[in-house]
DOBA-137189 format. One record per residue (C-alpha): x, y, z. Coordinates in steps of 0.001 Angstrom, whole numbers, padded with zeros to 6 digits, always signed. Example, Ala and Ser with C-alpha at 12.3 -4.5 7.8 and 13.67 -1.06 7.14 Angstrom:
BEGIN
+012300-004500+007800;+013670-001060+007140;
END
This chain:
BEGIN
+187015+042573+074701;+188093+045048+072097;+186832+044368+067881;+189888+043156+066720;+189584+040177+069273;+186057+040009+067907;+187609+039593+064656;+190132+036891+065910;+187269+034758+067160;+185471+035155+063445;+188750+034232+061671;+189090+030898+063718;+185326+030124+062918;+186694+030528+059323;+189556+028673+059087;+187718+025902+060952;+185385+026133+057961;+188505+026349+055702;+189458+022455+057214;+185642+021304+056691;+185631+022800+053057;+189172+020795+052656;+188112+017494+053642;+184916+017349+051749;+186413+018187+048410;+189141+015573+049334;+186834+013123+050262;+184603+013622+047175;+187239+013439+045015;+188810+010646+046355;+192381+012879+046604;+195247+010438+047787;+196290+012398+050395;+192861+012606+051872;+192574+011993+055369;+190126+009009+056337;+187725+011028+058471;+184079+012623+058196;+183879+016657+058010;+182014+016547+061272;+184933+014430+062815;+187220+017715+062747;+186918+019833+065840;+184954+023095+065967;+186418+026089+067687;+185414+025890+071437;+183445+029137+072534;+182837+027766+075807;+184702+030539+077356;+184664+032992+074636;+183109+036702+075416;+182632+037796+071876;+179131+038504+070054;+179598+035725+067337;+180707+033018+070109;+177327+034359+072351;+175355+034342+069870;+176274+030296+068872;+176042+029824+072405;+172784+031338+073277;+170861+029277+070114;+172817+026192+070941;+174375+026076+066910;+175410+022565+065730;+178205+021930+063402;+176005+022123+060588;+174323+025687+061363;+177824+027099+062153;+178759+025601+058609;+176125+028022+057082;+176774+030937+059370;+180817+030515+058723;+179984+030137+054677;+177493+033007+054847;+180227+035199+056694;+183443+033934+054973;+183276+036862+051778;+182909+039695+053776;+185801+038240+056432;+188102+036150+054636;+186690+035977+050566;+190138+034154+049318;+189216+031094+052064;+186774+030009+049536;+189480+030386+046210;+189681+026480+046587;+186108+026246+045025;+187560+027881+041660;+188969+024973+041137;+188680+023059+037425;+186861+019788+036377;+189717+018732+034345;+187175+016006+032474;+185001+019417+031049;+187842+021938+031680;+185008+023745+033579;+184410+024489+037192;+182696+021912+039230;+178766+022151+038862;+178264+020789+042243;+180101+023576+043983;+177748+025925+042948;+178321+029644+043617;+178508+032714+041291;+181012+035356+040627;+179939+038656+040483;+181703+041831+038340;+181928+043755+041483;+183197+040914+043639;+186244+039014+042555;+186166+036335+044555;+184108+033159+045083;+179985+033866+046659;+178678+030757+048121;+175100+029719+047148;+172647+027296+048420;+174342+024361+046109;+177485+025765+047552;+176252+024390+050843;+174242+021710+049565;+177525+020360+048417;+179587+020947+051687;+176862+019428+053829;+175270+016463+051463;+178029+015334+049098;+178793+012387+051571;+175648+012182+053330;+172838+012566+050317;+169828+011830+053390;+171110+015209+055246;+169771+017297+052722;+166313+017716+054504;+167837+019085+057419;+169836+021641+055092;+166287+022773+054032;+165043+023103+057389;+167491+025825+057925;+165570+027953+055291;+162246+027358+057014;+159832+029844+059090;+160080+028349+062358;+164377+028141+062581;+166535+030735+064538;+168050+031879+061247;+164628+032452+060065;+163363+034335+062944;+166067+036437+063175;+166649+037304+059550;+170510+036037+060261;+171121+033827+056956;+169365+033839+053862;+168975+032839+050046;+168638+035522+047474;+165681+034507+045233;+165976+033614+041816;+164252+033732+038427;+161797+031193+038403;+163449+028711+035869;+166380+028619+038211;+166666+026202+040850;+166004+027663+044117;+169285+026846+045808;+171185+028828+042632;+170654+032008+045017;+173594+033521+046373;+173848+032540+050655;+173665+036110+052315;+174722+037132+055849;+172194+039951+057210;+174650+043343+057322;+173067+044000+061154;+174125+040534+061930;+177767+040900+060184;+178459+044956+061669;+176838+042982+065015;+179737+040193+064947;+182187+042766+064067;+181711+045622+066471;+179247+043979+069264;+176568+046682+067881;+173549+045678+066350;+172489+048784+063923;+168794+049847+063891;+166625+048901+060844;+167129+051688+057775;+164329+052496+055759;+165506+051338+052663;+164161+049039+049234;+164863+046094+051092;+162840+047034+054075;+160511+049590+053240;+159260+050470+056592;+160199+053430+058999;+160135+053180+062884;+157728+056082+063857;+157996+057808+067665;+155893+060608+069532;+157025+063254+071999;+153087+063759+072842;+151192+061878+075535;+148132+060681+076425;+146823+063623+077616;+147701+065379+074634;+145282+063199+072757;+141450+064418+072564;+139453+060870+071706;+135519+060358+072780;+135804+057229+075578;+134456+055229+073313;+137046+055049+071238;+139665+055119+074681;+137720+051962+075599;+138435+050287+072187;+141867+051368+072609;+142040+050123+076016;+141477+046335+074713;+143996+046854+071940;+146587+047826+074810;+145018+045005+077314;+145858+042501+074194;+149677+043519+074168;+150293+043142+077347;+148720+040096+078290;+148652+038102+074749;+151532+035674+076602;+149232+034712+079343;+145920+034244+077682;+147564+031898+074939;+150267+030335+076963;+148729+030541+080783;+145364+030423+079751;+146076+027839+076943;+143989+029491+074689;+146116+029141+072147;+144245+026394+071145;+141213+028703+069955;+143345+031912+068981;+146007+032861+066577;+148799+034307+068357;+148249+037866+065638;+145961+040438+065850;+144488+042930+063521;+142874+046219+064354;+141033+048671+061484;+141588+052186+062547;+139416+054714+059856;+138151+057884+059615;+139140+061714+057829;+142644+062427+058024;+143790+064128+061081;+141846+062120+063583;+144245+060968+065381;+144594+057228+063628;+148221+057793+063466;+149587+059064+066820;+147325+056540+068175;+149358+053722+067208;+152619+055987+067985;+151221+056193+071383;+150395+052504+072139;+153563+051440+070808;+155350+054697+073114;+153685+053453+076564;+153926+049202+075772;+157426+049805+075115;+157323+048362+071713;+158594+049812+068212;+156095+051047+065287;+157444+050507+061710;+155152+052378+059445;+155224+050765+056059;+156086+052916+053280;+153340+051748+050455;+155131+054013+047682;+157914+051495+047972;+155627+048302+047813;+153468+048468+045593;+154323+047988+042380;+152788+047482+038763;+154747+044452+037823;+153339+041113+038623;+154848+039464+041798;+157049+042688+042797;+154303+044097+045142;+154064+040487+047106;+157820+040259+047109;+158445+043534+049001;+155384+042750+051248;+156668+039712+051951;+160183+041354+053143;+158084+043044+055666;+156070+040222+056984;+159411+038054+057134;+161716+040743+059185;+158744+041864+061628;+157507+037941+062057;+159643+037000+065004;+159802+040758+066528;+158002+042513+069043;+156906+045075+066845;+153477+047082+065925;+153440+047176+061727;+151184+049753+060883;+149841+050524+057141;+148929+053996+056476;+146230+054509+054050;+145882+051384+053477;+143704+051227+050573;+145948+051232+048245;+147070+047375+049004;+143464+045960+050730;+141221+047952+048331;+137965+046099+047153;+138529+043344+044653;+136992+043460+041311;+135288+041456+038587;+138144+039858+036772;+137047+040991+033440;+140812+041340+032643;+144427+040098+033499;+145425+043159+035600;+141862+042480+037290;+142404+038755+038019;+146307+040254+038975;+144917+041896+041467;+142554+039744+042890;+145190+037562+042905;+147129+039805+045329;+144811+040766+047468;+144335+036930+048178;+147934+036647+049094;+147531+039711+051358;+144858+038341+053154;+146907+034932+053793;+149442+037215+054884;+147987+038743+057226;+146351+035748+058808;+149117+033936+058898;+150964+036663+060584;+151732+035955+064142;+152058+039905+065456;+150482+042860+065894;+149313+044866+062487;+146979+047866+061898;+145751+049060+058684;+144739+052845+058456;+141984+054148+055866;+140357+057114+055592;+136937+054853+054205;+136154+051273+055788;+133703+051059+052900;+137101+051570+050719;+138205+047878+052710;+137682+044730+051113;+134868+042773+052960;+136961+039322+053241;+139523+041699+055212;+136817+042983+057691;+135744+039856+058166;+139531+039211+059812;+140323+042102+062271;+139651+041525+065796;+138915+045098+066314;+137768+048103+064092;+137861+051452+065319;+136328+054209+063931;+137945+057873+065116;+135490+060450+063827;+135875+063999+063601;+135957+065415+066733;+132705+067534+068526;+132408+071058+069399;+133493+070461+073076;+136220+067996+072020;+137811+070580+069257;+137901+072871+072204;+139911+070942+073806;+142223+070486+070665;+142616+073988+070647;+143469+074903+074265;+145818+071865+074292;+147914+073633+071031;+147901+077005+072113;+148980+076370+075978;+152966+076850+075534;+154729+080440+074382;+152103+080485+071195;+149133+082248+072574;+145410+083717+071605;+144500+087181+071825;+142435+088051+074103;+139566+089138+072059;+139075+085640+070472;+135879+083458+071334;+137809+080091+071324;+134936+077657+072270;+132590+079735+069381;+135715+078868+066675;+135721+075417+068052;+131522+075620+067356;+131376+077183+064053;+134597+075757+062262;+134966+071517+062068;+138360+070880+061863;+140409+067578+062899;+143270+067592+065244;+145501+067347+062255;+144157+070621+060969;+144402+072183+063877;+147745+071203+064279;+148211+072544+060483;+146902+076075+061766;+149162+076475+064852;+151991+075889+062939;+150656+078903+060285;+149974+080895+063114;+153195+080535+064989;+155109+081357+061486;+152954+084503+061544;+153870+085882+064990;+157180+084996+065426;+157265+087145+061670;+155886+089930+063278;+157947+089392+066634;+155217+088827+068710;+154245+085880+070568;+150708+086548+070397;+148130+085245+067667;+145503+087422+066357;+142264+087068+065370;+142655+087329+061537;+145924+085054+061618;+143482+082475+063508;+140596+082861+060846;+143596+082677+057380;+144777+079767+059403;+141259+077953+059210;+140597+079360+055939;+143963+077814+054628;+142799+074601+055619;+139443+074353+054992;+140086+075124+051358;+141955+071915+051491;+138934+070544+051531;+137440+072590+048944;+135077+074569+052114;+135013+078309+053053;+134448+080042+056121;+132657+083327+056533;+134285+086180+058934;+133151+085326+062806;
END
């Protein structure tokens, strides 16, 4: 089926919605020409034989007429905005629009933007008892929320909740139109970024104790469903799993997270804390909520790097700012406790983390500075390609003399490769290697003597 046929399928759904709208308004306002039928008696488009992204989704999720109204109403401003112009009708008694129709008009959109109130009018004006069923569509367990399809935009605290604009996620709109679902993009609405690696476990040099603990994480990710469902452990264990990686920078925390995802076929999303933490009360929680809500029903690894900014120790509540910070920490505690997925937090120092968080980790792994033997392996790994070391360099002595983490060794490689290529060579001399090491140690206010 071509893309234009996908559009035809969407138009047919919207035309059905138009008939529903007309019937509800006519019945509600008691128009003389109104047909004596309920809107649920209006036949929905038959999608049983239609092969379009929209039709396939409706069938897969077995959506009922109420759910299809929700989906069509959220989709209409993007496909056929004029289909909602009927809501601009005037209440002749008050010479203004009908309050019960809801909706908003935006300066950047001349059409009618439906809100939760618009949905409530359509579905409950004739059946007020159906309100709870409508409310359930916006609860976390509903497929629309699990898949982040339709949402109500937040409103100011003093406004009715259902005054929020009913919105269709742009990824799903794109999928319904083209058949392709774009990947999540790093943005204000989704402040996280997918991370990957070209390396393999053979490229990682970690001591056996760390690797054993990482193997436990792999086992959980591989057999979680078996343990919870087949073994019946869901009565005792929550589906979520939380791990803390702590240790100096460059010791392999981020690489280990990336390799976990790569080897298990799971996407890893690193949360951008710079876009989450806000000085404004309530904003940090709101930003985090977007992440947790989006990731809650995805098979991802959610990675909080340098997590001290969010999960640090609570302070004595000596000021309103302290109380706000502590409230924020309490909120985070609850969200990670309830999160059904896999979360990894990384910190340079375990001591920076609030003890209340530490108790909630199923696994705490200390990424120590590599030993001399491990540093030797790291040096060997990075200088095995085209860029090599001069024969007079005693690599084992270098490993013994200079305590560097894997990330710092990679930085030395980068410096040495640039120095060598500038000379038109591929072999790094001893002076270049020591200069590279000196630059890295200087970052930690350390100096070296010539070897």
